[in-house]
NUMIBA-686883 format. One line per 4 residues: number of its first residue (from 0); their letters; for each residue x, y, z of C-alpha. Coordinates in steps of 0.1 Angstrom, whole numbers, always signed. Layout:
<atoms>
NUM) a) X Y Z; ...
</atoms>
This chain:
<atoms>
0) msft) +817 +505 +428; +854 +495 +427; +881 +520 +418; +915 +506 +409
4) itkd) +946 +526 +402; +977 +510 +386; +1009 +529 +385; +1044 +522 +372
8) innk) +1066 +539 +397; +1100 +535 +382; +1089 +531 +346; +1108 +498 +346
12) gnqt) +1092 +466 +332; +1060 +456 +349; +1067 +467 +384; +1034 +483 +396
16) eesa) +1016 +492 +428; +978 +488 +432; +953 +501 +456; +915 +497 +457
20) iqtg) +886 +516 +473; +850 +502 +476; +819 +523 +476; +784 +524 +463
24) ttds) +760 +550 +447; +723 +554 +444; +706 +565 +412; +674 +585 +407
28) nndt) +653 +553 +410; +668 +545 +444; +683 +513 +429; +717 +504 +440
32) kkht) +741 +496 +411; +776 +485 +411; +802 +501 +388; +838 +493 +382
36) fdfk) +862 +521 +373; +897 +510 +364; +925 +535 +357; +959 +523 +347
40) vkns) +991 +540 +338; +1015 +518 +320; +1044 +527 +297; +1032 +563 +297
44) veky) +997 +551 +286; +967 +562 +306; +938 +538 +305; +902 +543 +319
48) eiqn) +877 +514 +320; +842 +516 +334; +817 +488 +337; +783 +490 +353
52) asgs) +760 +462 +365; +743 +460 +331; +775 +451 +315; +779 +483 +295
56) qivq) +815 +492 +292; +836 +522 +280; +873 +523 +276; +894 +555 +270
60) trgn) +931 +558 +266; +957 +585 +264; +991 +581 +248; +978 +557 +221
64) teni) +943 +548 +208; +924 +518 +219; +891 +508 +203; +859 +510 +223
68) spak) +842 +476 +225; +805 +473 +231; +795 +449 +258; +766 +425 +258
72) ndqg) +736 +433 +280; +714 +408 +299; +691 +404 +268; +720 +396 +246
76) gsql) +717 +429 +227; +745 +455 +223; +746 +493 +225; +772 +520 +229
80) aeqn) +784 +527 +264; +775 +563 +260; +738 +555 +259; +739 +539 +294
84) hpkh) +767 +560 +310; +756 +594 +324; +785 +614 +312; +821 +610 +298
88) ltiv) +848 +614 +324; +871 +644 +323; +905 +632 +312; +930 +644 +339
92) plqd) +967 +644 +327; +992 +632 +352; +1019 +654 +367; +1053 +637 +368
96) dvvs) +1035 +603 +369; +1021 +611 +403; +984 +608 +410; +962 +622 +438
100) hkll) +938 +593 +445; +914 +614 +464; +910 +640 +437; +904 +615 +409
104) leny) +878 +597 +430; +860 +630 +437; +862 +639 +400; +845 +608 +390
108) qgkf) +819 +608 +417; +810 +644 +409; +805 +637 +372; +786 +605 +377
112) ceeq) +762 +618 +404; +755 +651 +387; +722 +638 +372; +711 +624 +406
116) rpst) +714 +658 +425; +683 +679 +432; +678 +707 +408; +685 +734 +434
120) krql) +719 +719 +439; +729 +718 +402; +730 +755 +395; +767 +757 +395
124) saes) +786 +746 +364; +817 +726 +365; +835 +759 +361; +816 +773 +391
128) aaks) +823 +743 +413; +860 +748 +408; +857 +783 +421; +832 +779 +449
132) vsvr) +854 +765 +476; +866 +778 +509; +902 +792 +512; +918 +779 +544
136) krst) +945 +795 +564; +980 +784 +555; +986 +771 +590; +957 +747 +587
140) viks) +967 +731 +554; +980 +695 +559; +1012 +694 +539; +1010 +657 +529
144) qeei) +1022 +646 +496; +987 +637 +485; +974 +672 +490; +1004 +691 +479
148) vkpr) +1007 +674 +446; +979 +686 +423; +970 +670 +389; +970 +692 +359
152) slas) +934 +701 +351; +915 +721 +326; +912 +752 +348; +880 +773 +347
156) pgtq) +883 +808 +333; +884 +825 +367; +910 +803 +383; +947 +795 +381
160) pgrp) +958 +764 +361; +965 +737 +387; +950 +758 +415; +913 +758 +409
164) ylpg) +905 +776 +442; +927 +807 +434; +920 +835 +409; +939 +836 +377
168) vcss) +931 +871 +364; +959 +896 +371; +950 +932 +380; +967 +945 +348
172) krkp) +938 +930 +329; +912 +939 +355; +882 +961 +346; +877 +989 +371
176) rkll) +845 +989 +392; +831 +1018 +373; +828 +997 +342; +809 +970 +362
180) fsst) +785 +997 +375; +788 +1035 +373; +773 +1042 +408; +756 +1023 +435
184) eifn) +725 +1044 +429; +716 +1020 +400; +708 +995 +428; +683 +1017 +445
188) kvdt) +654 +995 +434; +672 +963 +444; +682 +978 +478; +647 +990 +486
192) ycik) +632 +957 +478; +658 +937 +497; +655 +958 +529; +617 +954 +528
196) kgke) +619 +917 +521; +644 +912 +548; +620 +926 +574; +591 +904 +561
200) lrel) +613 +873 +563; +623 +881 +599; +586 +885 +609; +578 +852 +592
204) evfs) +607 +836 +611; +624 +824 +579; +659 +813 +590; +671 +793 +560
208) aqni) +700 +808 +541; +687 +791 +509; +652 +803 +513; +663 +839 +521
212) arav) +687 +839 +492; +660 +829 +467; +635 +854 +483; +657 +885 +483
216) tega) +671 +878 +447; +636 +874 +433; +633 +897 +403; +671 +903 +400
220) rndl) +680 +905 +363; +716 +892 +366; +743 +879 +389; +754 +914 +399
224) eklr) +719 +923 +411; +716 +890 +429; +749 +896 +447; +738 +931 +456
228) aiwi) +706 +918 +471; +726 +893 +492; +750 +920 +503; +722 +944 +513
232) wlch) +705 +916 +533; +737 +907 +552; +745 +943 +560; +710 +952 +572
236) niey) +700 +920 +590; +732 +908 +607; +749 +927 +635; +785 +920 +647
240) dleg) +787 +897 +677; +809 +918 +698; +802 +898 +730; +814 +867 +711
244) ylgl) +845 +885 +699; +854 +897 +734; +849 +862 +748; +819 +872 +769
248) sqki) +797 +846 +751; +802 +818 +726; +808 +830 +691; +780 +826 +666
252) cspd) +793 +812 +634; +770 +787 +617; +747 +802 +591; +715 +790 +607
256) evir) +724 +804 +641; +737 +837 +626; +704 +842 +608; +683 +832 +639
260) kgkg) +702 +853 +664; +708 +881 +638; +744 +885 +647; +777 +868 +641
264) vcsg) +815 +874 +639; +833 +879 +607; +833 +842 +598; +796 +842 +603
268) yscl) +791 +869 +577; +815 +853 +552; +802 +817 +556; +766 +829 +552
272) cvem) +776 +849 +521; +790 +817 +505; +759 +797 +513; +735 +823 +498
276) crev) +757 +829 +468; +759 +792 +461; +721 +789 +462; +717 +815 +434
280) giec) +746 +803 +413; +773 +828 +421; +809 +817 +426; +819 +828 +461
284) vevs) +848 +819 +484; +858 +828 +520; +892 +845 +523; +910 +846 +556
288) gysk) +937 +870 +566; +946 +901 +587; +928 +934 +590; +934 +968 +604
292) gvgy) +901 +967 +624; +892 +959 +660; +922 +951 +680; +947 +963 +655
296) qagl) +976 +984 +669; +1000 +1001 +645; +1036 +993 +651; +1031 +957 +663
300) slae) +1042 +930 +638; +1014 +908 +624; +1037 +880 +615; +1038 +868 +651
304) khsd) +1000 +866 +652; +974 +844 +637; +952 +860 +611; +920 +873 +627
308) hewn) +895 +882 +599; +875 +866 +571; +858 +882 +541; +847 +871 +507
312) avfv) +857 +870 +471; +831 +866 +443; +833 +859 +406; +811 +884 +388
316) ggqw) +814 +901 +354; +842 +878 +343; +866 +885 +372; +871 +882 +409
320) wlld) +860 +909 +433; +863 +915 +470; +837 +923 +496; +834 +925 +534
324) acwg) +798 +924 +547; +811 +925 +582; +827 +959 +577; +798 +970 +555
328) agtv) +773 +964 +583; +788 +989 +608; +816 +997 +632; +826 +988 +667
332) nmet) +832 +1013 +695; +856 +996 +718; +854 +1024 +744; +817 +1017 +750
336) qtfm) +819 +981 +737; +790 +985 +714; +783 +978 +678; +771 +1008 +658
340) kryd) +750 +1000 +628; +763 +1022 +599; +760 +1009 +564; +791 +1013 +544
344) dfyf) +788 +1008 +507; +826 +1010 +502; +832 +974 +510; +810 +961 +482
348) ltep) +832 +949 +453; +860 +972 +465; +890 +979 +441; +918 +955 +452
352) sefi) +943 +984 +453; +921 +1001 +479; +911 +969 +497; +947 +959 +504
356) nshf) +952 +990 +527; +930 +974 +554; +928 +936 +544; +958 +913 +540
360) pddq) +949 +877 +529; +968 +847 +541; +973 +837 +505; +987 +866 +486
364) twql) +969 +856 +454; +937 +869 +469; +952 +904 +469; +942 +904 +432
368) lttp) +971 +926 +425; +996 +924 +396; +1024 +927 +421; +1014 +915 +455
372) isme) +1027 +934 +485; +1045 +919 +515; +1031 +919 +550; +1059 +944 +560
376) efem) +1046 +968 +534; +1010 +962 +545; +1021 +971 +581; +1039 +1003 +569
380) rplk) +1010 +1017 +549; +989 +1044 +566; +955 +1033 +579; +929 +1046 +555
384) tsaf) +892 +1042 +561; +864 +1039 +536; +857 +1076 +539; +892 +1083 +527
388) yqfg) +884 +1069 +493; +848 +1080 +492; +860 +1116 +496; +886 +1112 +468
392) ltlt) +915 +1119 +491; +952 +1113 +484; +978 +1113 +511; +1008 +1132 +497
396) qptq) +1029 +1134 +528; +1039 +1111 +545; +1037 +1080 +524; +1041 +1056 +553
400) yktt) +1021 +1053 +585; +1050 +1065 +606; +1067 +1098 +603; +1095 +1115 +624
404) tdng) +1099 +1151 +634; +1125 +1174 +618; +1136 +1203 +640; +1107 +1195 +663
408) ealv) +1079 +1195 +637; +1064 +1173 +610; +1042 +1180 +580; +1011 +1161 +569
412) smss) +993 +1170 +536; +964 +1156 +517; +948 +1165 +484; +911 +1160 +476
416) srpl) +890 +1159 +445; +863 +1181 +460; +861 +1209 +487; +861 +1193 +521
420) tfsy) +862 +1203 +558; +891 +1189 +578; +901 +1184 +615; +925 +1163 +634
424) emrq) +932 +1147 +668; +966 +1143 +684; +972 +1120 +714; +1004 +1111 +730
428) rdpq) +1011 +1073 +735; +1018 +1059 +769; +1055 +1050 +770; +1047 +1018 +790
432) tgap) +1017 +1004 +772; +1020 +1021 +738; +983 +1029 +739; +970 +1064 +731
436) kqee) +962 +1085 +762; +926 +1095 +768; +933 +1133 +768; +937 +1150 +735
440) ldss) +964 +1176 +730; +952 +1211 +725; +952 +1227 +691; +983 +1247 +698
444) cgvl) +1003 +1216 +690; +993 +1218 +653; +986 +1243 +626; +960 +1231 +601
448) svtr) +952 +1250 +569; +925 +1240 +545; +924 +1249 +508; +897 +1243 +483
452) ygmk) +913 +1210 +472; +933 +1197 +502; +948 +1204 +536; +982 +1209 +552
456) lrll) +989 +1201 +589; +1021 +1213 +607; +1025 +1192 +638; +1044 +1207 +668
460) ppep) +1045 +1181 +696; +1051 +1196 +730; +1076 +1170 +741; +1096 +1140 +728
464) gaye) +1077 +1107 +724; +1052 +1088 +702; +1019 +1103 +691; +988 +1090 +673
468) iklf) +974 +1113 +647; +938 +1109 +634; +926 +1129 +605; +889 +1137 +599
472) aqre) +870 +1151 +569; +835 +1159 +557; +820 +1174 +525; +814 +1211 +526
476) sepg) +781 +1222 +541; +772 +1186 +549; +756 +1183 +583; +768 +1159 +610
480) alrw) +802 +1151 +625; +833 +1148 +605; +843 +1113 +595; +876 +1096 +604
484) vcsl) +896 +1092 +572; +932 +1083 +581; +956 +1075 +610; +993 +1081 +613
488) elec) +1021 +1077 +639; +1044 +1105 +648; +1078 +1100 +665; +1092 +1131 +681
492) tsiq) +1129 +1129 +689; +1134 +1165 +701; +1116 +1198 +704; +1125 +1233 +695
496) qrqt) +1119 +1263 +718; +1093 +1285 +703; +1067 +1311 +713; +1034 +1297 +726
500) lpdn) +1008 +1294 +698; +972 +1303 +706; +947 +1275 +711; +923 +1271 +682
504) pyqs) +891 +1252 +690; +881 +1255 +653; +914 +1237 +644; +918 +1249 +608
508) wglv) +937 +1281 +601; +928 +1304 +572; +895 +1306 +554; +872 +1278 +566
512) agts) +861 +1253 +539; +826 +1258 +527; +825 +1295 +534; +816 +1302 +497
516) algi) +781 +1289 +505; +780 +1316 +532; +789 +1343 +508; +827 +1345 +515
520) kscs) +847 +1348 +483; +883 +1353 +495; +905 +1367 +522; +934 +1391 +522
524) vqge) +954 +1367 +543; +963 +1334 +527; +969 +1300 +542; +981 +1291 +577
528) eale) +1012 +1313 +577; +1011 +1340 +605; +1004 +1375 +594; +1033 +1397 +606
532) vgdg) +1021 +1428 +625; +1039 +1461 +619; +1058 +1481 +644; +1027 +1500 +654
536) geck) +1010 +1468 +664; +981 +1473 +639; +970 +1452 +610; +939 +1446 +588
540) vill) +921 +1414 +576; +896 +1418 +548; +870 +1393 +537; +855 +1398 +502
544) tsrp) +819 +1388 +500; +794 +1379 +473; +764 +1393 +492; +759 +1416 +523
548) lmmv) +770 +1399 +555; +773 +1408 +592; +805 +1399 +611; +817 +1396 +647
552) celi) +853 +1387 +657; +873 +1373 +685; +910 +1380 +694; +929 +1356 +716
556) hhel) +963 +1360 +733; +975 +1343 +764; +980 +1377 +781; +950 +1395 +767
560) stav) +919 +1400 +789; +884 +1401 +775; +880 +1438 +783; +912 +1448 +766
564) arrc) +904 +1425 +736; +873 +1445 +729; +894 +1476 +725; +916 +1458 +699
568) lalq) +890 +1453 +672; +872 +1477 +649; +848 +1461 +624; +836 +1476 +591
572) taad) +806 +1460 +573; +803 +1469 +537; +781 +1455 +509; +810 +1436 +493
576) qlvc) +835 +1432 +520; +841 +1428 +558; +870 +1445 +573; +885 +1438 +607
580) nvmc) +911 +1463 +621; +932 +1448 +648; +955 +1462 +675; +981 +1438 +690
584) pykg) +992 +1453 +724; +1014 +1423 +734; +1043 +1405 +719; +1037 +1370 +705
588) fyrl) +1011 +1350 +685; +974 +1359 +683; +943 +1340 +670; +918 +1361 +652
592) smfa) +885 +1342 +646; +859 +1357 +623; +822 +1348 +623; +795 +1359 +598
596) rdyd) +759 +1356 +589; +735 +1370 +563; +730 +1408 +568; +692 +1405 +567
600) segg) +691 +1375 +590; +686 +1392 +623; +679 +1360 +642; +705 +1340 +624
604) tfqn) +736 +1323 +639; +771 +1336 +633; +792 +1308 +618; +830 +1306 +619
608) vgny) +844 +1316 +585; +880 +1322 +592; +908 +1318 +618; +941 +1337 +613
612) mlhc) +973 +1337 +632; +989 +1371 +639; +1025 +1376 +650; +1035 +1407 +668
616) rtqv) +1073 +1410 +673; +1073 +1441 +695; +1056 +1452 +728; +1034 +1481 +719
620) lnpn) +1010 +1481 +749; +996 +1517 +754; +960 +1518 +767; +955 +1553 +751
624) alyp) +964 +1539 +717; +938 +1512 +717; +904 +1516 +700; +875 +1531 +719
628) adlg) +857 +1505 +741; +822 +1514 +730; +826 +1508 +692; +797 +1492 +675
632) lwcg) +796 +1468 +645; +794 +1498 +621; +828 +1513 +619; +834 +1534 +588
636) pgmr) +810 +1537 +558; +790 +1505 +551; +756 +1489 +549; +740 +1513 +574
640) tqea) +752 +1545 +557; +743 +1530 +523; +707 +1522 +534; +704 +1558 +548
644) glsh) +714 +1572 +514; +749 +1584 +522; +776 +1579 +496; +809 +1593 +482
648) fsht) +827 +1593 +516; +861 +1611 +516; +873 +1585 +542; +862 +1550 +532
652) gaiv) +880 +1533 +561; +871 +1532 +597; +902 +1549 +610; +911 +1585 +603
656) napq) +945 +1599 +613; +946 +1636 +622; +983 +1644 +625; +975 +1681 +632
660) grcn) +945 +1673 +655; +920 +1684 +628; +902 +1666 +599; +872 +1670 +576
664) itfh) +850 +1641 +566; +827 +1647 +537; +800 +1626 +520; +769 +1630 +500
668) cdsp) +733 +1627 +513; +707 +1617 +487; +678 +1618 +512; +665 +1653 +517
672) dlqi) +645 +1642 +547; +674 +1628 +566; +687 +1647 +596; +724 +1642 +603
676) haal) +740 +1645 +638; +776 +1639 +648; +790 +1634 +682; +826 +1630 +695
680) yaen) +836 +1607 +724; +870 +1604 +742; +881 +1572 +757; +906 +1589 +780
684) pgae) +889 +1618 +800; +924 +1632 +808; +928 +1641 +771; +909 +1674 +777
688) lhre) +913 +1682 +813; +921 +1718 +807; +890 +1722 +784; +864 +1700 +798
692) ahfp) +855 +1725 +825; +846 +1751 +799; +837 +1732 +766; +819 +1699 +761
696) lsry) +832 +1676 +733; +802 +1686 +712; +820 +1719 +706; +848 +1700 +687
700) vllt) +825 +1689 +659; +810 +1712 +633; +785 +1701 +606; +781 +1719 +573
704) ftdt) +754 +1712 +547; +757 +1724 +511; +732 +1711 +486; +737 +1673 +489
708) kvtv) +772 +1675 +504; +778 +1671 +541; +811 +1681 +558; +819 +1670 +594
712) svct) +847 +1690 +608; +865 +1676 +638; +892 +1691 +660; +904 +1670 +689
716) psag) +913 +1688 +721; +945 +1668 +726; +964 +1638 +715; +946 +1605 +718
720) vyrl) +920 +1582 +702; +884 +1594 +698; +851 +1579 +685; +831 +1600 +661
724) glyg) +796 +1588 +658; +774 +1597 +628; +736 +1595 +635; +705 +1600 +613
728) rksp) +668 +1602 +615; +640 +1608 +591; +617 +1630 +613; +620 +1649 +646
732) qqdy) +597 +1624 +662; +622 +1595 +657; +653 +1587 +677; +686 +1591 +661
736) mllc) +701 +1558 +648; +738 +1551 +646; +749 +1551 +610; +786 +1545 +615
740) dyii) +815 +1552 +638; +849 +1567 +629; +880 +1563 +649; +899 +1596 +651
744) rnvc) +935 +1593 +660; +954 +1624 +670; +991 +1622 +677; +997 +1659 +679
748) drle) +1004 +1673 +713; +992 +1708 +703; +961 +1719 +721; +932 +1727 +697
752) dpfp) +904 +1752 +701; +867 +1742 +699; +843 +1753 +673; +816 +1779 +680
756) fvys) +784 +1768 +698; +758 +1761 +670; +721 +1768 +672; +693 +1752 +652
760) awgk) +691 +1782 +629; +724 +1771 +615; +709 +1750 +588; +714 +1738 +553
764) gcvl) +736 +1759 +531; +752 +1778 +561; +790 +1778 +558; +815 +1793 +584
768) lepr) +846 +1804 +565; +862 +1824 +593; +869 +1824 +621; +869 +1786 +625
772) sgvl) +879 +1788 +662; +851 +1792 +687; +874 +1809 +712; +883 +1846 +706
776) apqs) +908 +1867 +724; +895 +1899 +742; +902 +1934 +728; +909 +1921 +693
780) mvsf) +895 +1927 +659; +881 +1895 +643; +874 +1891 +606; +841 +1873 +599
784) rvrv) +832 +1856 +566; +801 +1835 +564; +776 +1822 +539; +739 +1823 +550
788) pgaq) +713 +1814 +523; +681 +1834 +524; +695 +1860 +549; +683 +1896 +547
792) rvcv) +709 +1908 +571; +738 +1892 +590; +755 +1908 +620; +778 +1902 +649
796) vgek) +766 +1912 +684; +790 +1919 +713; +794 +1951 +732; +780 +1966 +701
800) rtdl) +764 +1953 +669; +784 +1950 +637; +766 +1944 +604; +783 +1923 +578
804) kmnk) +782 +1931 +541; +775 +1906 +513; +801 +1905 +485; +797 +1894 +449
808) srvw) +803 +1857 +459; +772 +1861 +482; +795 +1858 +513; +787 +1880 +543
812) egea) +820 +1896 +555; +833 +1922 +579; +853 +1928 +611; +841 +1930 +647
816) ltgn) +858 +1941 +680; +856 +1916 +708; +862 +1943 +735; +855 +1932 +770
820) atql) +825 +1911 +761; +825 +1874 +771; +807 +1863 +740; +801 +1873 +704
824) klat) +768 +1862 +687; +765 +1857 +650; +729 +1864 +641; +707 +1868 +610
828) vtke) +674 +1883 +599; +655 +1862 +574; +632 +1876 +547; +603 +1854 +559
832) tndm) +600 +1866 +595; +621 +1897 +599; +630 +1882 +633; +666 +1879 +644
836) hvlm) +679 +1844 +649; +712 +1835 +666; +733 +1812 +644; +763 +1806 +667
840) ifdv) +781 +1819 +697; +819 +1826 +700; +835 +1827 +735; +859 +1855 +743
844) inlk) +885 +1841 +767; +920 +1849 +776; +933 +1813 +773; +968 +1821 +787
848) nel) +951 +1834 +819; +929 +1803 +820; +959 +1780 +818
</atoms>
């Protein structure tokens, strides 16, 4: 076949330049035929003339019309050229009278040989062929005049006019991915089939990209499902060739070798994707460029480096899409130099606006954005992983990858479309190498607070320098480690002197995300701001619950020992709330961590539900002011008292202040079989030095039962903090069980007298009206008033017996002389037995002489 091009360079007269190329073609019958193709441009008239061996001829012109003359064949007959010629040529207009010889030749050869190609190679249309080419790096393009100058062509729908290898659809006209498919779950059937088929092909040692492509796409209903099958096969059957990337072995790039070895570098994935897509008729190209992947270091300019990554663009659903099977197959751990298989669906037909944050193509057209970004802007963008978009996150502050401290601190905030759990890592960069140091800074260098729809992180670097910040997230109540979502750079120019913050191994401050599933509704302390503790060093944190829970707490301060920390917490467990009373004995910041589990889950694990920062501005250390050391988990009325049938408490909190050293705690008991016992304990034995030799602490508590009401009267011997334990049991054969503890705080220095010593005959309905003191002065008249149900006679027995009389209010009353007796006994005779029973004993002591 001869190909002649005639061109008038200066458009003057008949000055022309000619060149000729000789070649031959083979038809389907393996007979070699010669064809002559003449193309001339003369006086702005384009002329095409084709003649084959049989003599058939076709002539086409542009600029004016020239008749088509039939040629005689060997038998002398005549027929139209169209009957012998395979196809008409595509008419290619010239651009500024300049012609690319190579392109015109390839155009003709492609049209002429289309019918001679095997059927499996003819699946792409002329439009597809224009798109299915490889995009080369700009540095490898030979900038000769022949390749720079392109003829004007009839561009295919997905490409730019004059640039058939580049997309022509701008993002303003793009359809979002959700219109192409609502969710990747619609591919479940395709994915399952492809994964199974891939294993079968591996066992059968099928290593042909074409055969694999046809096998895995069998049954696919459209191009989208075919592409999905190819993507799934690539991600599940090819591993990243890390040894080749590191130079430890030769890189595996060719499709056959990639399939056979089951691994390859990025170009191996992209080249294989092109081969498989071409086999099933999908337009696919390789795109080279830069990525924020292995080897990427923020802050170093990419303009001085060669591009290091390759991925793919495919034409599906009427527009171009981007995918990266290399990143979809897994990740690389450079510390251990291993490839970790972890399928990532994000990089399948990714939205260009999200893809551009990690992939920057050599040719900006492949950004598929209405307004392409520059490499400088690409470098300045924060590094966001696939999980960032999968979790629906938005980085609200900062907007660039690098932020600088202001007055020694910086703020990072993100919003989310769903409740998430967050954490972070902060590492200082080595000033010499710029690489992050291995050791992670402790959590006192940041204050993280998590809300239902976002997070806020206040960074407090310990010294000037550069820092790498990594942010992590996970869906609420989802098991497994948190996923890396974003990386930032922090530059600290100066630091501010501040009090040391407590370390927080749980990282987030405030209510932990996901606690609603554990039954936590809200907390009285909001956000990460420190709770200011009052002058007395005491505060309260309340968790509202949707179901009964149990709680334990931990208080941390750099000067606080474990033993003292126990005396700083008093926990109250109620059906609808958990209350933690806190004492802060030292000046500075504290961390209060709260843990909870279901109330009925005795063997369950306590989970962290909240971490709160407390700030005490004054030094209030006084060991006698701390809570008793032996407090249990049942301070104040709560679940235990409710289960025992106790209700309507006069003091609903765990702490009772007794400014005069005395108090009465009342409640109702709905269980007639429940026996109540109360006991008083002092943390400081010195609080009753002058009384302990004579009276036990049991003498400072008096129980009174009237109908369903119970009154616990307490008088403390001196100033201090006491524990009042309430116990109950159903029958005498059982041991008493702790129902709740009260903390009694007496700030009065006045010495209080004990109550009388009570015997078992003092039972339900008995009420001592006076005297309330159990210590009487000698040689004095004492007025008695007492209510004793069912009594036939009530008397006071000392040196002599004094009978009391019952008044209209059924109160037994009268006066008795103490004399020189050491005790007075209050006794009664009941109607049932006619026996005398001692109810209580009063001591007759001259306290002044005792002191």
